[in-house]
Every structure is written in C-alpha cells, then in structure tokens.
N, C-alpha and C positions, 0 to 999 in steps of 0.2 A: 586503635585497628578496628577497621569494620568487618560486619560480616559477609557482605557482598561489595564488590566494585562491578559498576555497569559501564562499560564503554561506549558511548553514544546517547545523545540526547534528543535523538529524534522518535519518532511514534513507536519504534520498535524498544528502544532503550526505557522510553518513560514508561511504556505499559509493563515491561518485566519489571522496573524498579519499583513501580506503584503495586506490583504482587508480591513482591520480595519483601516489601518494606512490612507486610504482615507476618513475617517470619524473623526479621532480625533488621540490623543497622545498614543502612544502604548509603554508598556514596557513588553519583553519576558524575562521568567525566564527559564534558563535552568541548571538543575541540574549537567549536567557534564561539563568539561572543555572545551567541543566545543558541539556546536549544532549537532544532526544526527548521533551521535555516537551509537546508538542501532539499531533499524528496519531499519531507513532510509539508513543508510550507509551499510545495507547487505542486499538489496533488489534485487531480480532477475531481475527489472528494466523492466518492457514489460508493453506497453499499450495495453489492449485488451478488446474489448466490448462485448467478448463473454464469459467471466469469471464471475462465481459469480451468485446470484440470481437475479429477475427482477429487484429490487430497486438497487442494486449494479450496475449493466449494466446500469442502467438510469443515475444514477449519474456519471459514467465513461463517456458515451456517451456526456452527458453535458459538460466534460472537454475537449472533442476532440479539440474544436477550440482554447481554449488556446495554446494546444501543437503545435498545428501546425502553428498557427498565434500569438504568445505572443506578447504583448504590446511592443512598439518600445525601444529599449534599454535595454529589460529584459535579454536577454543573448548575447554572443556574437558569437553565433553558432546555429545550430537547436537543437531544444528540442528532437526530435523524428527522427529516421531512420526507412526505411520498415524493417520487419523481415518476418512476417508470422508464422503460428503454422501448422504442421501436426499433427492431433490428430488420434490415432490409436485405435481400438477398439479391445482388446483382444478376441481370440476364447473364446467363452463362456460368452462374455460380450454384447451380439447383444441388449439386451432391454435396457442397459445404454448407448450405442452409439445411439441409436434411441432418448434417451431422449435429449442426448448432442447436435445432429443433429437439433433438432426439435427448442431447444431453438436458437441454432445459427441460423437458418433460420430467426429468427425476428431481429437479428443486424442490423444495417445501410449498412452496407456491408455483406450481407449473406454468411455463409459458403456454401461450395460445396463439394458433396463426390467425392471421387477420386479413381482411380483403382491401382493396384500395380506399373504398368508401370510409372505412375505419380509420386507415392512415392518415387520410385527409383530416377527418376529425381531429384525430391527435396533433396533428401538425401539418396544416395546410399549404406549406411551402415543398414538400416532397414532390418531385417532379414524375408526373405518370409515366410509365413505359421504362423508366431508368432501371426497376426494379421487377422481378418476376413475382417474387412471394416476400411477405412480411410477418413478421411475429410480434407480440407484445411480452414482454418481460414485467409483468405489474408490479412486483414486489420491491424493486429496485427503489434506493432512498438516496437523497444526498446526504452527506454526512458535515456536519460543523465541524471541521479537522480542528481550528484551534480552541474549540470549547472542550473538545476531546482530549487532545494533547494537553493543554493547561489543565484538564482536570486530574491526568495521571501526575504530571508534575506537583500539582498542588496536593495531591495525597501522598506524594512521596513525604515533601516538607512536613505535612501535617503529623506524619509518624515518627518524626525525628530525624528524616534523611537529610541529605546534603546534596545540592547539585551545584559542580564546579563548572564554570566556564572557561575559554580559554586555556583548555587543558588538554592539548593533543598529547596522545599517549607515544614515547618515544623509545621506552623500555619496558617490557615485563619480564621479571625473575622470579622464580619459585624455589624457597629454600625452606626447609622446616616445616610444610604444608601450608606454607604461606606465599600468595603472589604479592609482589611489590611492583607498582607501577611508579615509572620515572615520567612525568609529565611537565609542559610547560607551568604548569601552576604550583609544582611542588611533588612530594611522592606520597602515594597513598598505598595503604595495603589492605589486604582481607584474603581470606582462604580459599574463596570462590570469585572469578571473574566471568562475567557474562560479555561476550564479544556482541554489542548491537551497532556495530560501527557502519553499517550501511555499505557505501562503495568502497570505504577503506577497511572493510572487515577481514579482509586477506593480509592487509598489511599489518594490522594489529596481531593477528594469529603470527605472521612471521616475526615479529617484535617479541613474541612469546614462545619462539621456536616450536610453535605449531603447525602443522603441515596445513596450507591454505585449502581452501574448499573449492577453487574453480571460480571464482565471481569474475560476472562480467559485469561493469558498469553500461548501460544504455540510454541515451540521449532521447528524451520524448518531448516534443515542442506543443505548445499550446498558445493561443492568441485570443484576444477579445475584440470583437466586432461589433458594430451597432447593428440592431434587427431594423426590421421594415418598420416605417413609422406609423403605419397604418394598423400595426399588429401587435396583440398584448401577448407577448412570448413568456410570461411567467408559469403559465399553467403547462406549457410544452414538455413532453418526455425528454431524453437525451435520443438522440438519433442515431444510429451507427450502421456499419455496412458490417456484415456478417466476415468478409473476408478481411477485415480490419485495415481500411484504407483510410478512413476518416470516421470521427465521431462529431456532433455538437449538442451543445445543452445550454438552456437559459443559466445566466450567471449575473446576479445583481443588475438585472434590468438590459443586460446586454445577452450577447452569445459567446460562448467558449466554444472553440473550434479547434481539432487537433488532426493532422495526419497520420498519427498513430505511428511515428516514426520509433524504430528501435535500434538506432546506430551505437556501435560501440566505440566508447571512449575511454580515455583514464580517468581516475577519480579526479575531482575537481569541481569549480564552480562552472556548471552547464550553462551554456549560452545558445539561443535560437540559431539556426542557420537561415540565412535568408531563402536557400532553396526549399527547405522544408517549409517555412512560413507560406511561400507562393505555392507549393503543393496543396497544403490545407485547403486555401482559398480556392483554388482550381477544382479541387475534387468535390468541395461542398457546393460550389456554383454549378458543376455538372448534374449532380445528384438533387439539386432543389432549384427553385427559382430566385433564391437569394442573389441579392448583387452586393459584394463588398465592396466598397468603394475606399473605404482606408481602415488600416489595423492600427488600435488604439493602444495595445500593449501586446507584447510577446515575450515569452519566456521559454526555459526548459528546466527539467529536472531530470533526474537520474533513478531509473529503476534498476536495481541490481539482480542479477540472477545466476544461478548455475545451469548447465547444460541441459536437466529437464525441468527446469522453470518451476521447479517445487521448492518450498522453504527449506532451510537448514537450520534445525531446532533441535538441540539436545546436548548431551555431554560428549566433549571431543574425546575419540576413541585412544589418542596417543599423549594425553596430558590432562592429570587430575586436577581438577577445582577450574577447568575451562570448558565455559558451556557457550555454544554457539546459538545466536539468535540473527539469522542474516537470510539472504538471497530472498527476500520477501517480494522481489520484482514488482510489478504493479499492483499487488494486494495487500501491502503493508497497512494502510489504514485501515480497511476495511475487515481484516483479519486480525487486529492488533489487541483487542481483549484476550482471544483462545490463544494467540501465539504467546502473548506476555504469559498468559497461566500455564503454557506449555513448558516455557523456558525456566518459570519459575519453580515447577516441579523439578526439572532437571537438576537446578542448582540446590535445591534442597534436598534432593535424594528421594523424594516421597513421589509416589504413583498418581497421575493426574486423575481428579474425580472424573467419572464417567462423562458427566454432563459437559465438561471441558473437551472431551475428545470422541464423541459419539462417531462412528464410521472412519476415523484415523487410524490408520497403521502407522505407529510411531516409527517403524523400520523406513517407510518412505520419506520420512522426514530426518532422519538422522545423519550426523555427521559422517564423513568417511563411507557412505554406502555406495554400493556398486553401481557405476557409470555417472 
C-alpha cells in the first residue's frame, strides 16, 4: 500500500506527486499510455503573472521562484526564457483596456502603457489604427513545458514513487481509512487520493462517491503558420487582444496563433474545428499585416474550469482522504509549482508555507465553496 495515490499524470498530478514524494510513497495513475497527452502537451507555454483573476495571479506569482531557480538537478536547462506580451486595446474597447491595465499595475513587475512607435519596435506587423491603446507586460516568459513536466515525473521516480500508465480509474472505494482504486492496470490503495484528472476530475469524484465540482472542459484551438520570410520573429513578444479574440507568438521559428476559443465540450481527445482555425487566421490578419497562406499544423486542447474560473484545491468536505487539484483552466502549467505544493499540503494535513501562498485565501480555492 502507498501513502498517496495521485489520479492524473498531467502537469497538475505530476506536480502534486513531486511534492508529495517528499512526505511518503506515491503512485501516480495515468489513464493514457503516456502522461501529459491532453492539456499539458498542448499548452501555449507562457508564464504570466498578469493573467487570470486575483487568486490565479497570486498562485502564479508564488510559482515564479521555482521556475527561475528550480531545485538542483531538476532540469538540464532553464525552465523559462524571456518573452513579454504586447496587449492591444481594439478601438472601442477602451473600458476593457483600462481594467486590464489597472490589474497589470498590481503585478510584481507592473505593466506599462506604450505608444504606437514602441509597439512597432516590438512587433512591426501590428496594423496601425486597429488599436487605440497598447501596453507591455514585460515579465512574461516562455515555459519549457516538457522540461518542467519531465522534471516533476523524474523527481517522483527518484524518490521511489511509481508512475502507472494505461491505468484509467473505474472505481474508488474507501474502507477502514483506505482508498482502493480499481483501474485498467490493476488495483492500488492508499489512505489519501489526490484527484488531478483534469477534464475527467468530476468523473473520478463520482466514481468515489464524492460530489462533483461542476467542472466544464473548454476547447482551445492553436495553429502554426509561417512568418514573413523577410522578418526574424524569434525576439517578438506574444501579441494579444485585451478582449481575448486572438493571440500570436513565436514558436520554433514559426508563429503560433489562437482565436482564444472556449467551447464547452465533453471530456475527450480534443480536435480543432475548421471554423475556429479560420477565425484565428482572420482575426490575426485583421490586426496585423501578416498574410497567412497556409496552416502548417492545427490542434486543440482542453482547459477545464469551474464557474468562477478559479482552481479547486484542497480536501473534499464530503470525503476523508480525498483531495482536489482541478479546475486549473488555462493556468495549469504556469501555476503548477504552487498549486502542487498547496495540494500536497492538503493531502498531508500540514499548513502550507507562507512563501507558497502569499496573498492566497485558501477559502477562495477550497472545494465546495459557495458559487
């Protein structure tokens, strides 16, 4: 028997398992043949303390030190590299721009408003006249998602933990203080289960007789296109619209673009919709002088959220030994170090260290919270 079972091998489950392995034996159960197949492997891979509501930004800020100074031996290269974001306020969206600017001024590295000449210096293809105001979010960074994810998984194994793939949980029962998980790969048991199953987290809860959290999987589309032949795009920031209709950023010598869609879908292997791909191209071409002649590759991932778009992290109020780490929405990768530590604290019954939760009200992320 283990001390902890973690259900889900994406970035959430891997981070929780990594920090839990400091306190006891961990078995991580992943339903796919390899961890990270769904949301983790399809992330836009940006660390930004300017994104999300106040609680999300606080959890992200608490993760920064792990990204910039990971534990010795965690990774064989940097987890983050500078990128920055230029956020554009379309004509007519001045009120939304002001709201985003005000929130960004509270970040550890505040945003600053920039004029059109500076916008062009950062990204020369932005179309003059499409926007009325612009700001720079200077501290945003690219994340090497695979390096981060594999570092968490490698750490679990190094501390004696086990990662079991093709192990979809079919049933969870609790008897005599022990959870027993019936999976496609056999049975496993532990006093504590961490539910980090992403889009399937409510299904796991139901299998355990625990009230679901009300999670909704949302499809997000991304595609890769060629940049202009005469421009070096490697140093461009991400460029985004404050009303969240598109973004684009450099990606391995090309450009990654998205229509920032959030279409509710059942849990599953998300696939891009042709209309969303077309919308991404149309919106980027309207806001820039880019001409997209072909789409090299398109994909979709799932960002799973509850109604208030705030993570669900903590002990279930209706089941002993059942801990939630779900509803990370589009913030899962960038917040994974602090979110994993918070889940580990709940699973071990120990208060989180202050550095893990500055400005985080645990009631705001608690399972079963009102609304």
